[in-house]
C-alpha positions as a Python dict, from the first residue, in 0.01 Angstrom:
ca = {
    (1, 'X'): (0, 0, 0),
    (2, 'X'): (41, 231, -288),
    (3, 'X'): (-276, 449, -343),
    (4, 'X'): (-276, 314, -767),
    (5, 'X'): (-330, -72, -635),
    (6, 'X'): (-593, -256, -731),
    (7, 'X'): (-754, -486, -502),
    (8, 'X'): (-1004, -743, -538),
    (9, 'X'): (-1184, -1026, -265),
    (10, 'X'): (-1264, -1354, -467),
    (11, 'X'): (-1482, -1589, -317),
    (12, 'X'): (-1498, -1939, -436),
    (13, 'X'): (-1688, -2222, -428),
    (14, 'X'): (-1449, -2464, -422),
    (15, 'X'): (-1084, -2520, -454),
    (16, 'X'): (-1013, -2366, -813),
    (17, 'X'): (-685, -2562, -902),
    (18, 'X'): (-634, -2769, -1090),
    (19, 'X'): (-885, -2573, -1349),
    (20, 'X'): (-1014, -2944, -1435),
    (21, 'X'): (-1409, -2882, -1454),
    (22, 'X'): (-1624, -2618, -1613),
    (23, 'X'): (-1686, -2378, -1324),
    (24, 'X'): (-1315, -2370, -1160),
    (25, 'X'): (-1164, -2377, -1508),
    (26, 'X'): (-1326, -1985, -1545),
    (27, 'X'): (-1256, -1873, -1162),
    (28, 'X'): (-893, -2029, -1259),
    (29, 'X'): (-837, -1850, -1568),
    (30, 'X'): (-1019, -1534, -1423),
    (31, 'X'): (-762, -1517, -1144),
    (32, 'X'): (-479, -1565, -1421),
    (33, 'X'): (-628, -1267, -1614),
    (34, 'X'): (-638, -1046, -1263),
    (35, 'X'): (-263, -1138, -1206),
    (36, 'X'): (-185, -1043, -1522),
    (37, 'X'): (-336, -710, -1476),
    (38, 'X'): (-178, -621, -1151),
    (39, 'X'): (-508, -656, -959),
    (40, 'X'): (-407, -828, -575),
    (41, 'X'): (-643, -1099, -581),
    (42, 'X'): (-781, -1163, -194),
    (43, 'X'): (-858, -1545, -254),
    (44, 'X'): (-1118, -1762, 3),
    (45, 'X'): (-1177, -2080, -113),
    (46, 'X'): (-1437, -2396, 12),
    (47, 'X'): (-1209, -2700, 63),
    (48, 'X'): (-1427, -2988, 59),
    (49, 'X'): (-1144, -3300, -129),
    (50, 'X'): (-897, -3049, -314),
    (51, 'X'): (-573, -2980, -175),
    (52, 'X'): (-462, -2641, -119),
    (53, 'X'): (-233, -2472, -415),
    (54, 'X'): (90, -2286, -449),
    (55, 'X'): (-9, -2219, -823),
    (56, 'X'): (-318, -2043, -639),
    (57, 'X'): (-78, -1864, -353),
    (58, 'X'): (147, -1789, -658),
    (59, 'X'): (-128, -1565, -841),
    (60, 'X'): (-284, -1465, -536),
    (61, 'X'): (-202, -1181, -267),
    (62, 'X'): (-372, -1397, -6),
    (63, 'X'): (-567, -1739, -33),
    (64, 'X'): (-735, -1868, 244),
    (65, 'X'): (-895, -2182, 257),
    (66, 'X'): (-1228, -2261, 432),
    (67, 'X'): (-1403, -2604, 527),
    (68, 'X'): (-1680, -2692, 290),
    (69, 'X'): (-1985, -2790, 632),
    (70, 'X'): (-2108, -3123, 403),
    (71, 'X'): (-2321, -3233, 741),
    (72, 'X'): (-2674, -3386, 620),
    (73, 'X'): (-2826, -3167, 887),
    (74, 'X'): (-2766, -2927, 648),
    (75, 'X'): (-3061, -3033, 384),
    (76, 'X'): (-3330, -2942, 607),
    (77, 'X'): (-3222, -2567, 633),
    (78, 'X'): (-3476, -2344, 418),
    (79, 'X'): (-3138, -2210, 260),
    (80, 'X'): (-3035, -2407, -89),
    (81, 'X'): (-2772, -2653, 58),
    (82, 'X'): (-2480, -2537, -161),
    (83, 'X'): (-2512, -2245, -6),
    (84, 'X'): (-2570, -2298, 352),
    (85, 'X'): (-2263, -2553, 321),
    (86, 'X'): (-2025, -2237, 199),
    (87, 'X'): (-2097, -2013, 569),
    (88, 'X'): (-1797, -1946, 761),
    (89, 'X'): (-1781, -1661, 1043),
    (90, 'X'): (-1371, -1719, 939),
    (91, 'X'): (-1456, -1582, 654),
    (92, 'X'): (-1704, -1289, 646),
    (93, 'X'): (-1441, -1184, 942),
    (94, 'X'): (-1170, -1152, 650),
    (95, 'X'): (-1416, -1023, 444),
    (96, 'X'): (-1490, -698, 640),
    (97, 'X'): (-1152, -650, 707),
    (98, 'X'): (-1070, -394, 436),
    (99, 'X'): (-1332, -186, 232),
    (100, 'X'): (-1243, -391, -130),
    (101, 'X'): (-1480, -460, -409),
    (102, 'X'): (-1627, -850, -369),
    (103, 'X'): (-1664, -1115, -595),
    (104, 'X'): (-1865, -1407, -553),
    (105, 'X'): (-1835, -1700, -769),
    (106, 'X'): (-2167, -1871, -865),
    (107, 'X'): (-2452, -1823, -678),
    (108, 'X'): (-2283, -2097, -412),
    (109, 'X'): (-2061, -1879, -256),
    (110, 'X'): (-2291, -1570, -168),
    (111, 'X'): (-2436, -1685, 167),
    (112, 'X'): (-2277, -1271, 288),
    (113, 'X'): (-2408, -1125, -6),
    (114, 'X'): (-2643, -934, 220),
    (115, 'X'): (-2440, -903, 519),
    (116, 'X'): (-2470, -591, 657),
    (117, 'X'): (-2079, -623, 808),
    (118, 'X'): (-2073, -565, 397),
    (119, 'X'): (-2291, -301, 407),
    (120, 'X'): (-2168, -5, 88),
    (121, 'X'): (-1900, -238, -38),
    (122, 'X'): (-1882, -323, -431),
    (123, 'X'): (-2023, -628, -502),
    (124, 'X'): (-2067, -872, -804),
    (125, 'X'): (-2206, -1256, -844),
    (126, 'X'): (-2062, -1451, -1119),
    (127, 'X'): (-2341, -1691, -1216),
    (128, 'X'): (-2243, -2014, -1369),
    (129, 'X'): (-2588, -2105, -1422),
    (130, 'X'): (-2939, -2044, -1402),
    (131, 'X'): (-2915, -2276, -1111),
    (132, 'X'): (-3201, -2403, -1047),
    (133, 'X'): (-3327, -2518, -1395),
    (134, 'X'): (-2964, -2661, -1369),
    (135, 'X'): (-3095, -2908, -1057),
    (136, 'X'): (-3401, -2946, -1227),
    (137, 'X'): (-3252, -3086, -1570),
    (138, 'X'): (-3008, -3277, -1320),
    (139, 'X'): (-3317, -3464, -1130),
    (140, 'X'): (-3468, -3546, -1432),
    (141, 'X'): (-3217, -3738, -1596),
    (142, 'X'): (-3162, -3901, -1231),
    (143, 'X'): (-3224, -4257, -1184),
    (144, 'X'): (-3185, -4289, -769),
    (145, 'X'): (-3463, -4215, -661),
    (146, 'X'): (-3280, -4058, -341),
    (147, 'X'): (-3045, -3789, -554),
    (148, 'X'): (-3402, -3670, -786),
    (149, 'X'): (-3536, -3574, -497),
    (150, 'X'): (-3220, -3433, -352),
    (151, 'X'): (-3236, -3248, -706),
    (152, 'X'): (-3568, -3115, -730),
    (153, 'X'): (-3593, -2982, -326),
    (154, 'X'): (-3235, -2818, -412),
    (155, 'X'): (-3424, -2665, -720),
    (156, 'X'): (-3751, -2509, -543),
    (157, 'X'): (-3488, -2378, -302),
    (158, 'X'): (-3232, -2186, -535),
    (159, 'X'): (-3533, -2007, -723),
    (160, 'X'): (-3650, -1854, -402),
    (161, 'X'): (-3312, -1816, -285),
    (162, 'X'): (-3210, -1669, -650),
    (163, 'X'): (-3384, -1309, -496),
    (164, 'X'): (-3046, -1272, -324),
    (165, 'X'): (-2930, -1100, -646),
    (166, 'X'): (-3111, -801, -537),
    (167, 'X'): (-2865, -692, -337),
    (168, 'X'): (-2573, -769, -544),
    (169, 'X'): (-2442, -437, -750),
    (170, 'X'): (-2414, -646, -1090),
    (171, 'X'): (-2464, -990, -1170),
    (172, 'X'): (-2214, -1138, -1406),
    (173, 'X'): (-2389, -1382, -1626),
    (174, 'X'): (-2176, -1653, -1846),
    (175, 'X'): (-2417, -1663, -2132),
    (176, 'X'): (-2627, -1395, -2355),
    (177, 'X'): (-2902, -1594, -2269),
    (178, 'X'): (-2857, -1601, -1896),
    (179, 'X'): (-2752, -1210, -1956),
    (180, 'X'): (-3126, -1169, -2056),
    (181, 'X'): (-3323, -1373, -1795),
    (182, 'X'): (-3108, -1237, -1541),
    (183, 'X'): (-3154, -878, -1657),
    (184, 'X'): (-3519, -917, -1650),
    (185, 'X'): (-3568, -1033, -1347),
    (186, 'X'): (-3301, -826, -1140),
    (187, 'X'): (-3205, -504, -1373),
    (188, 'X'): (-2806, -559, -1280),
    (189, 'X'): (-2683, -844, -1515),
    (190, 'X'): (-2417, -779, -1812),
    (191, 'X'): (-2273, -1004, -2014),
    (192, 'X'): (-1897, -1154, -1897),
    (193, 'X'): (-1771, -1499, -2161),
    (194, 'X'): (-1619, -1743, -1980),
    (195, 'X'): (-1275, -1741, -1957),
    (196, 'X'): (-1075, -2051, -2015),
    (197, 'X'): (-700, -2169, -2122),
    (198, 'X'): (-682, -2095, -2448),
    (199, 'X'): (-464, -1756, -2588),
    (200, 'X'): (-466, -1903, -2939),
    (201, 'X'): (-655, -2073, -3167),
    (202, 'X'): (-418, -2432, -3240),
    (203, 'X'): (-585, -2667, -3484),
    (204, 'X'): (-446, -2896, -3716),
    (205, 'X'): (-503, -2893, -4062),
    (206, 'X'): (-661, -3192, -4294),
    (207, 'X'): (-870, -3456, -4133),
    (208, 'X'): (-839, -3793, -3807),
    (209, 'X'): (-952, -4102, -3764),
    (210, 'X'): (-1275, -4051, -3503),
    (211, 'X'): (-1517, -3878, -3344),
    (212, 'X'): (-1502, -3784, -2980),
    (213, 'X'): (-1693, -3660, -2680),
    (214, 'X'): (-1619, -3551, -2374),
    (215, 'X'): (-1737, -3478, -2041),
    (216, 'X'): (-1759, -3582, -1654),
    (217, 'X'): (-1961, -3840, -1689),
    (218, 'X'): (-2091, -3892, -1344),
    (219, 'X'): (-2298, -3602, -1417),
    (220, 'X'): (-2656, -3692, -1544),
    (221, 'X'): (-2651, -3411, -1822),
    (222, 'X'): (-2321, -3601, -1987),
    (223, 'X'): (-2400, -3949, -1895),
    (224, 'X'): (-2741, -3874, -2086),
    (225, 'X'): (-2554, -3753, -2418),
    (226, 'X'): (-2266, -3974, -2425),
    (227, 'X'): (-2602, -4244, -2375),
    (228, 'X'): (-2716, -4084, -2656),
    (229, 'X'): (-2466, -4122, -2888),
    (230, 'X'): (-2367, -4462, -2833),
    (231, 'X'): (-2723, -4551, -2861),
    (232, 'X'): (-2860, -4348, -3129),
    (233, 'X'): (-2625, -4199, -3339),
    (234, 'X'): (-2305, -4444, -3370),
    (235, 'X'): (-2537, -4767, -3398),
    (236, 'X'): (-2511, -4904, -3707),
    (237, 'X'): (-2260, -4628, -3840),
    (238, 'X'): (-1919, -4679, -3962),
    (239, 'X'): (-1690, -4422, -3812),
    (240, 'X'): (-1547, -4444, -3472),
    (241, 'X'): (-1621, -4266, -3167),
    (242, 'X'): (-1423, -4214, -2847),
    (243, 'X'): (-1536, -4120, -2537),
    (244, 'X'): (-1344, -4014, -2213),
    (245, 'X'): (-1457, -3853, -1911),
    (246, 'X'): (-1423, -3909, -1537),
    (247, 'X'): (-1713, -4157, -1322),
    (248, 'X'): (-1871, -4374, -1625),
    (249, 'X'): (-2197, -4549, -1552),
    (250, 'X'): (-2268, -4896, -1530),
    (251, 'X'): (-2545, -4812, -1790),
    (252, 'X'): (-2268, -4645, -2019),
    (253, 'X'): (-1997, -4891, -1996),
    (254, 'X'): (-2255, -5212, -2094),
    (255, 'X'): (-2340, -4948, -2354),
    (256, 'X'): (-2008, -4916, -2474),
    (257, 'X'): (-1928, -5289, -2535),
    (258, 'X'): (-2219, -5397, -2737),
    (259, 'X'): (-2055, -5132, -2984),
    (260, 'X'): (-1732, -5230, -3193),
    (261, 'X'): (-1770, -4889, -3315),
    (262, 'X'): (-1733, -4722, -2973),
    (263, 'X'): (-1407, -4681, -2675),
    (264, 'X'): (-1442, -4518, -2351),
    (265, 'X'): (-1134, -4379, -2152),
    (266, 'X'): (-1248, -4393, -1822),
    (267, 'X'): (-1059, -4131, -1584),
    (268, 'X'): (-815, -3925, -1823),
    (269, 'X'): (-607, -3668, -1768),
    (270, 'X'): (-659, -3324, -1901),
    (271, 'X'): (-356, -3350, -2117),
    (272, 'X'): (-520, -3717, -2245),
    (273, 'X'): (-810, -3495, -2330),
    (274, 'X'): (-674, -3196, -2518),
    (275, 'X'): (-449, -3467, -2744),
    (276, 'X'): (-788, -3615, -2823),
    (277, 'X'): (-972, -3278, -2868),
    (278, 'X'): (-713, -3230, -3101),
    (279, 'X'): (-667, -3508, -3284),
    (280, 'X'): (-1039, -3620, -3388),
    (281, 'X'): (-1169, -3518, -3683),
    (282, 'X'): (-1484, -3415, -3542),
    (283, 'X'): (-1563, -3322, -3196),
    (284, 'X'): (-1957, -3444, -3112),
    (285, 'X'): (-2079, -3261, -2844),
    (286, 'X'): (-2490, -3276, -2816),
    (287, 'X'): (-2642, -3162, -2471),
    (288, 'X'): (-3010, -3139, -2336),
    (289, 'X'): (-2971, -2880, -2074),
    (290, 'X'): (-2897, -2542, -2213),
    (291, 'X'): (-2816, -2295, -1893),
    (292, 'X'): (-2442, -2137, -1922),
    (293, 'X'): (-2195, -2202, -2183),
    (294, 'X'): (-2008, -2523, -2185),
    (295, 'X'): (-1656, -2510, -2200),
    (296, 'X'): (-1550, -2826, -2338),
    (297, 'X'): (-1701, -2637, -2607),
    (298, 'X'): (-1496, -2367, -2657),
    (299, 'X'): (-1201, -2613, -2627),
    (300, 'X'): (-1281, -2802, -2897),
    (301, 'X'): (-1364, -2503, -3067),
    (302, 'X'): (-987, -2348, -3014),
    (303, 'X'): (-809, -2675, -3034),
    (304, 'X'): (-1025, -2898, -3269),
    (305, 'X'): (-1144, -2955, -3610),
    (306, 'X'): (-1481, -2977, -3670),
    (307, 'X'): (-1776, -2955, -3414),
    (308, 'X'): (-2141, -3131, -3459),
    (309, 'X'): (-2358, -3031, -3174),
    (310, 'X'): (-2714, -2955, -3104),
    (311, 'X'): (-2904, -2645, -3109),
    (312, 'X'): (-2914, -2615, -2708),
    (313, 'X'): (-2544, -2652, -2741),
    (314, 'X'): (-2498, -2337, -2903),
    (315, 'X'): (-2827, -2124, -2949),
    (316, 'X'): (-2729, -1772, -2888),
    (317, 'X'): (-2384, -1821, -2776),
    (318, 'X'): (-2210, -1612, -3075),
    (319, 'X'): (-2025, -1966, -3248),
    (320, 'X'): (-2291, -2101, -3425),
    (321, 'X'): (-2151, -2014, -3722),
    (322, 'X'): (-1802, -2241, -3613),
    (323, 'X'): (-2044, -2519, -3541),
    (324, 'X'): (-2262, -2847, -3729),
    (325, 'X'): (-2592, -2843, -3614),
    (326, 'X'): (-2828, -3160, -3567),
    (327, 'X'): (-3063, -3219, -3362),
    (328, 'X'): (-3203, -3582, -3452),
    (329, 'X'): (-3037, -3893, -3460),
    (330, 'X'): (-3101, -3890, -3803),
    (331, 'X'): (-2958, -3552, -3881),
    (332, 'X'): (-2644, -3603, -3662),
    (333, 'X'): (-2555, -3898, -3867),
    (334, 'X'): (-2647, -3725, -4190),
    (335, 'X'): (-2413, -3448, -4077),
    (336, 'X'): (-2095, -3688, -3976),
    (337, 'X'): (-2095, -3866, -4251),
    (338, 'X'): (-2067, -3524, -4427),
    (339, 'X'): (-1790, -3400, -4214),
    (340, 'X'): (-1607, -3697, -4275),
    (341, 'X'): (-1555, -3658, -4601),
    (342, 'X'): (-1415, -3326, -4570),
    (343, 'X'): (-1079, -3169, -4447),
    (344, 'X'): (-1026, -2905, -4221),
    (345, 'X'): (-877, -2601, -4435),
    (346, 'X'): (-703, -2264, -4373),
    (347, 'X'): (-1028, -2120, -4435),
    (348, 'X'): (-1184, -2291, -4171),
    (349, 'X'): (-897, -2161, -3907),
    (350, 'X'): (-929, -1787, -4043),
    (351, 'X'): (-1298, -1754, -3983),
    (352, 'X'): (-1278, -1999, -3639),
    (353, 'X'): (-957, -1695, -3513),
    (354, 'X'): (-1146, -1418, -3617),
    (355, 'X'): (-1501, -1528, -3387),
    (356, 'X'): (-1344, -1658, -3064),
    (357, 'X'): (-1053, -1363, -3009),
    (358, 'X'): (-1358, -1106, -3079),
    (359, 'X'): (-1577, -1266, -2842),
    (360, 'X'): (-1387, -1503, -2604),
    (361, 'X'): (-1063, -1302, -2523),
    (362, 'X'): (-975, -1403, -2158),
    (363, 'X'): (-792, -1018, -2231),
    (364, 'X'): (-1105, -842, -2359),
    (365, 'X'): (-1305, -1017, -2063),
    (366, 'X'): (-1103, -868, -1797),
    (367, 'X'): (-1161, -538, -1896),
    (368, 'X'): (-1519, -596, -1896),
    (369, 'X'): (-1525, -722, -1556),
    (370, 'X'): (-1217, -428, -1428),
    (371, 'X'): (-1483, -194, -1541),
    (372, 'X'): (-1759, -295, -1303),
    (373, 'X'): (-1497, -352, -1048),
    (374, 'X'): (-1396, -9, -1068),
    (375, 'X'): (-1598, 199, -1227),
    (376, 'X'): (-1393, 274, -1496),
    (377, 'X'): (-1667, 327, -1775),
    (378, 'X'): (-2049, 411, -1735),
    (379, 'X'): (-2169, 193, -1993),
    (380, 'X'): (-2215, -103, -1719),
    (381, 'X'): (-2500, -272, -1936),
    (382, 'X'): (-2405, -425, -2299),
    (383, 'X'): (-2485, -765, -2420),
}
């Protein structure tokens, strides 16, 4: 091994290919950025439905897969289910073979963060959310009483377990709000913006024929947002809305059937999603869950014309100037009417490029990360 080579262990909560949902998008494009920087990645990922990937094996020096233990008995452990189900004797054995730094992707993957076998190692935890806040939010919009109990119970366990982050050298938070939270509690957080698929801003000029909302509709918060748009914003409205996503609820399917101006595309491909983002006149993206940053917002800003959002979607993200912000249904209707009369112009594109390429560049992000991993700089705590 050449002495100048740099290596890293990455422990991922899921197989990060294909990169088709929020968390794994960040993981996959981080791996790609490390590969482009000629850093040798030793990937460790938990497998529970997604297949092994030649694409990952091409980007990583080694790729290891471990079965996730999803037995229901794990629900009764004092540790959060998302953590205890991602433990593996083979994993800790593989991590202990050398002294390379370790990046734990998500609180989910941090079971061995405080293991004595890893004492003295550089360890960073990448957080994608404030997990107990996220699970409490999932509980509030869950109609199934058993799932709701699980989410609330998991939130309680996660809030207690989160103290494990004291044992990390650094917490790499995905948003400025999350950075402030983790820094205040553990004094070891830095801001590492989301990694994503976009190298360039590619937007069609002029106008498009419809508004577009997308997300994994099987997740409570996305189902809630889609229902809100259908029932509160695009009711008695003279413009069309297309909604696309996996596993739409029966409630959403029924709501869409009542609207002549709303179309639902179930289980779209990633290519379809990207085409719809580009063709829409406006990507309309409300959220009622403010932790982290929504990667669908970044995708819409890089590839779509106008974005109409609510305050919770963009507050303290750095992209506020690129979005039209409206919170109530009446405000959103009013702003959408204005936007549909407006053409997307070269000046809009120029502002989009300036803000996105300065603040959400994968090349800049990977420099921030490697500075922490290999002590290349000492300015450790900038936001």
